[in-house]
C-alpha positions as CSV (number, residue, x, y, z in Angstrom):
1,M,139.6,-14.2,-77.6
2,N,136.3,-12.3,-77.7
3,T,134.0,-12.5,-74.7
4,I,130.3,-11.6,-74.2
5,K,129.3,-8.3,-72.8
6,S,127.0,-9.1,-69.8
7,I,123.9,-7.1,-69.1
8,E,124.1,-4.7,-66.1
9,N,120.4,-3.8,-66.2
10,I,117.3,-3.6,-68.3
11,F,115.4,-0.4,-67.6
12,S,111.7,0.3,-68.3
13,P,111.0,4.0,-69.3
14,P,110.7,6.4,-66.3
15,T,107.6,8.5,-65.9
16,P,107.3,10.9,-68.9
17,H,107.3,14.7,-68.7
18,M,106.9,17.4,-71.3
19,V,109.8,19.4,-72.8
20,G,108.1,22.5,-74.1
21,D,104.7,21.5,-75.5
22,G,105.9,19.3,-78.3
23,F,108.2,16.6,-76.8
24,R,106.8,14.0,-74.3
25,V,109.9,12.2,-73.1
26,H,111.2,9.6,-70.7
27,N,114.6,10.7,-69.2
28,F,116.6,7.5,-69.0
29,F,119.7,9.4,-67.8
30,P,121.2,11.3,-66.0
31,G,118.2,12.6,-64.0
32,N,116.4,9.5,-62.7
33,G,119.0,7.7,-60.6
34,L,119.1,4.8,-63.0
35,M,122.8,5.3,-63.4
36,S,125.7,7.6,-62.4
37,I,126.2,10.9,-64.2
38,D,129.1,9.5,-66.3
39,R,127.9,5.9,-66.7
40,M,127.1,6.3,-70.4
41,S,129.9,8.9,-71.2
42,P,130.3,10.4,-73.8
43,F,126.5,10.4,-73.8
44,F,125.4,12.6,-71.0
45,L,121.6,12.7,-71.4
46,M,118.9,10.6,-73.1
47,D,115.4,11.9,-73.5
48,Y,113.4,9.1,-75.2
49,G,110.0,10.1,-76.7
50,A,108.1,6.9,-76.9
51,K,105.4,6.7,-79.6
52,F,102.7,9.3,-78.8
53,H,99.9,10.7,-80.9
54,F,99.7,14.5,-81.3
55,P,96.4,15.8,-82.7
56,P,96.5,18.4,-85.5
57,S,97.5,21.9,-84.6
58,D,97.8,25.1,-86.7
59,K,100.5,26.3,-84.3
60,P,103.5,23.9,-84.3
61,R,104.3,22.5,-80.9
62,G,107.9,22.4,-79.7
63,V,110.5,24.2,-77.7
64,G,111.2,27.9,-78.0
65,V,114.6,29.6,-78.2
66,H,117.1,28.4,-75.6
67,P,120.9,28.2,-75.3
68,H,123.5,25.4,-75.2
69,R,127.3,25.2,-74.7
70,G,129.8,22.5,-74.2
71,F,128.2,19.5,-76.0
72,E,126.2,18.3,-79.0
73,T,122.5,17.6,-79.3
74,V,121.6,14.6,-81.5
75,T,117.9,14.0,-82.4
76,L,116.9,10.8,-84.0
77,A,113.4,10.8,-85.6
78,Y,111.5,7.5,-85.8
79,K,107.9,9.0,-86.2
80,G,107.0,12.5,-87.1
81,K,109.0,15.5,-88.4
82,V,111.0,18.2,-86.6
83,A,112.2,21.6,-87.7
84,H,115.4,23.2,-86.4
85,H,116.8,26.7,-86.4
86,D,119.8,28.1,-84.6
87,S,121.7,31.4,-84.1
88,A,124.7,30.1,-86.2
89,G,122.4,30.3,-89.2
90,N,121.7,26.6,-89.5
91,S,118.2,25.1,-90.2
92,G,116.8,21.9,-91.3
93,I,113.9,19.4,-91.2
94,I,114.3,15.8,-90.2
95,G,111.7,13.1,-91.0
96,E,111.3,9.4,-90.1
97,G,114.7,7.7,-90.0
98,D,116.7,10.9,-90.2
99,V,119.1,12.4,-87.6
100,Q,119.9,16.0,-86.7
101,W,123.4,16.5,-85.1
102,M,124.0,20.0,-83.7
103,T,127.4,20.8,-82.2
104,A,126.6,23.7,-79.8
105,A,130.3,23.8,-78.6
106,S,131.1,27.5,-77.8
107,G,127.4,28.4,-77.8
108,V,124.3,28.7,-79.8
109,L,120.7,29.6,-79.4
110,H,118.3,27.1,-81.0
111,K,114.7,26.1,-81.3
112,E,112.9,22.8,-82.3
113,Y,109.4,22.5,-83.4
114,H,107.1,19.9,-85.1
115,E,107.4,20.6,-88.8
116,K,104.7,23.0,-89.9
117,E,102.8,20.8,-92.4
118,W,103.2,17.7,-90.2
119,S,101.8,19.6,-87.3
120,K,98.7,20.5,-89.3
121,M,98.0,16.8,-89.9
122,G,99.1,15.5,-86.6
123,G,100.1,11.9,-86.0
124,D,102.4,9.5,-84.1
125,F,105.6,11.1,-82.9
126,Q,108.6,9.2,-81.6
127,M,112.1,10.6,-81.1
128,V,115.3,10.1,-79.2
129,Q,117.4,13.1,-78.1
130,L,120.9,12.8,-76.8
131,W,123.3,15.2,-75.3
132,V,126.8,14.1,-76.4
133,N,129.6,15.6,-74.2
134,L,132.7,17.2,-75.8
135,P,136.2,16.9,-74.4
136,A,137.5,20.1,-72.8
137,K,139.7,21.0,-75.7
138,Y,136.7,21.1,-78.1
139,K,134.1,22.7,-75.8
140,M,134.8,26.2,-77.2
141,S,135.1,25.2,-80.8
142,F,132.9,26.7,-83.5
143,P,129.3,25.5,-83.6
144,K,128.2,23.3,-86.5
145,Y,125.2,21.3,-87.8
146,Q,124.9,18.0,-89.5
147,A,121.6,17.1,-91.2
148,L,121.8,13.4,-91.8
149,E,119.2,11.8,-94.0
150,R,118.5,8.1,-93.7
151,S,119.5,7.6,-97.3
152,Q,123.1,8.7,-96.3
153,F,123.6,6.1,-93.7
154,G,125.8,3.1,-94.2
155,Q,123.8,0.0,-94.7
156,F,124.7,-3.6,-93.7
157,H,122.2,-6.2,-94.8
158,L,121.9,-9.0,-92.2
159,A,122.1,-12.6,-93.2
160,D,119.0,-14.7,-94.0
161,N,116.9,-11.6,-94.7
162,G,117.3,-10.7,-91.1
163,G,117.0,-7.0,-91.7
164,V,119.4,-4.1,-92.0
165,A,121.8,-2.2,-89.7
166,E,121.9,1.5,-90.6
167,V,125.2,3.0,-89.5
168,I,124.9,6.6,-88.4
169,A,128.3,7.0,-86.7
170,G,131.3,4.6,-86.4
171,K,131.7,1.4,-88.3
172,Y,129.7,-1.9,-88.4
173,K,131.1,-4.8,-90.3
174,N,133.3,-2.4,-92.3
175,V,130.3,-0.2,-93.2
176,I,131.0,3.4,-92.1
177,G,128.5,6.0,-91.0
178,P,128.4,9.6,-92.2
179,A,128.3,11.4,-88.8
180,K,131.5,13.3,-87.9
181,T,132.3,12.9,-84.2
182,F,134.8,14.4,-81.8
183,T,135.4,11.1,-79.9
184,P,134.9,7.5,-80.9
185,I,131.2,6.8,-81.1
186,E,129.2,3.9,-82.5
187,M,125.5,4.6,-83.3
188,Y,123.3,2.4,-85.4
189,T,119.6,1.9,-86.0
190,V,119.0,-1.8,-86.5
191,R,115.8,-2.8,-88.3
192,L,115.2,-6.5,-87.6
193,N,112.7,-8.8,-89.4
194,K,111.0,-11.4,-87.2
195,G,113.6,-14.0,-86.4
196,G,116.4,-11.7,-87.6
197,K,119.7,-11.9,-85.8
198,A,122.6,-9.4,-85.5
199,D,125.9,-9.7,-83.7
200,F,128.2,-6.8,-82.5
201,T,131.8,-6.5,-81.4
202,I,132.6,-3.3,-79.5
203,P,135.7,-2.4,-77.4
204,E,135.3,-3.6,-73.8
205,N,135.9,-0.1,-72.3
206,F,133.2,1.6,-74.5
207,N,130.0,2.4,-72.6
208,T,127.3,0.6,-74.4
209,S,123.5,0.4,-74.4
210,C,120.6,-0.3,-76.7
211,V,117.0,1.1,-76.8
212,V,114.2,-1.0,-78.1
213,I,112.3,1.4,-80.3
214,D,109.7,-1.1,-81.5
215,G,109.0,-4.8,-81.1
216,N,110.4,-7.3,-78.6
217,I,113.8,-8.8,-78.8
218,Q,116.3,-11.2,-77.2
219,V,119.6,-9.6,-76.1
220,N,122.1,-12.3,-75.3
221,S,119.0,-14.5,-74.6
222,N,117.5,-11.9,-72.2
223,L,114.0,-10.5,-73.1
224,A,113.9,-6.8,-73.8
225,K,110.6,-5.2,-74.6
226,T,109.5,-2.1,-76.6
227,N,110.7,1.2,-75.0
228,Q,113.2,-0.5,-72.7
229,L,116.9,0.4,-72.4
230,V,119.5,-2.4,-72.0
231,L,122.7,-1.3,-70.3
232,F,125.8,-3.5,-70.8
233,N,128.7,-4.0,-68.4
234,N,132.2,-3.1,-69.5
235,D,133.3,-6.7,-69.3
236,G,133.5,-8.1,-72.8
237,T,133.3,-7.2,-76.5
238,D,130.4,-9.1,-78.0
239,F,126.6,-9.1,-77.8
240,Y,123.8,-10.5,-79.9
241,L,120.2,-9.5,-80.8
242,E,117.4,-11.7,-82.1
243,A,114.0,-10.3,-83.0
244,I,110.9,-12.1,-81.5
245,E,108.9,-9.9,-83.9
246,D,109.7,-7.2,-86.4
247,A,111.8,-4.7,-84.3
248,I,113.8,-1.5,-84.4
249,V,116.7,-1.1,-82.0
250,L,119.0,1.9,-81.4
251,I,122.6,0.9,-80.5
252,L,124.7,3.5,-78.6
253,S,128.3,3.1,-77.7
254,G,131.3,5.3,-77.1
255,E,134.7,5.7,-75.6
256,P,134.3,7.5,-72.2
257,I,135.5,11.0,-71.7
258,S,137.5,10.9,-68.5
259,E,137.2,14.5,-67.4
260,P,135.3,16.3,-64.7
261,I,131.7,17.2,-65.5
262,E,130.0,20.3,-64.3
263,S,126.4,20.7,-65.6
264,Y,123.8,23.4,-65.0
265,G,120.7,24.0,-67.0
266,P,121.6,24.1,-70.7
267,F,125.3,24.0,-70.2
268,L,127.8,21.1,-69.9
269,M,131.3,22.2,-68.9
270,N,134.2,21.0,-66.7
271,T,134.1,23.6,-63.9
272,K,131.7,25.9,-62.0
273,Q,133.7,28.9,-63.3
274,E,133.0,27.8,-66.9
275,I,129.3,27.5,-66.1
276,Q,129.3,31.1,-64.7
277,Q,131.2,32.3,-67.8
278,A,128.6,30.7,-70.1
279,Y,125.8,32.6,-68.4
280,N,127.9,35.8,-68.5
281,D,128.4,35.3,-72.3
282,L,124.8,34.5,-72.8
283,Y,123.6,37.6,-71.1
284,S,126.1,39.8,-73.0
285,G,124.8,38.5,-76.3
286,K,127.8,36.3,-77.3
287,F,125.4,33.5,-78.3
288,G,124.0,35.5,-81.1
289,Y,120.3,36.2,-81.8
290,L,117.4,34.0,-82.8
291,E,113.8,35.1,-83.2
292,D,111.4,32.9,-81.2
């Protein structure tokens, strides 16, 4: 018999900081003491860029060339446009509703900027960036890149004109998302009309949270406001959303990776020795080349 997932906590966004000059973010985890380093495994990091207005700029703001190894970066665009380039030869632009899923794995250099034409106009910018850990056996696999447009997502239309659940990864009500993942992950953007309702059934052991991108909602009859993160306990399978007003909610859930974690800077590995090897490989040019 299914049981309700209780809510462990509802977090308001921590104090924002800048990543480069183009991303104003609230770090929900792991760096703010809100939860333990593995509490949302396989998700290791969440930088949430609440809606922020950037004035026009002829020089696109962003983050210059930097390395990653041992995990994936997933960027979800809700407002604005982002351009990506990496040393594996991948590039792309994501706009509102799209997702960029980069598997750094054995190592890449990459850079992310506001898209050139969007930057010239300026506007509201709102993004979520996740670091998704990889199991040890996949950490040194070949890098890859998935440019996922909103039109590709699986769509489940909620009852009574309640809105739509856009399935990015995993499966919701037998609707499957296009993202290819290394471990079981459920990731949906749920767009609720006022009064719209959605119910979810997710394995009890999956670490699960939701982020209120826009609007105010009820989560299992608890109020969650714009920009808050709701963290569920691992004590049931079901939870429910109801929109107090038009709302957008990001659902994140995944099977934990039960392996040691060693992180330092842009690398996420299993041991200190692997971190040192990552730096050795970076300095010896094994991550390739990318012009800043």
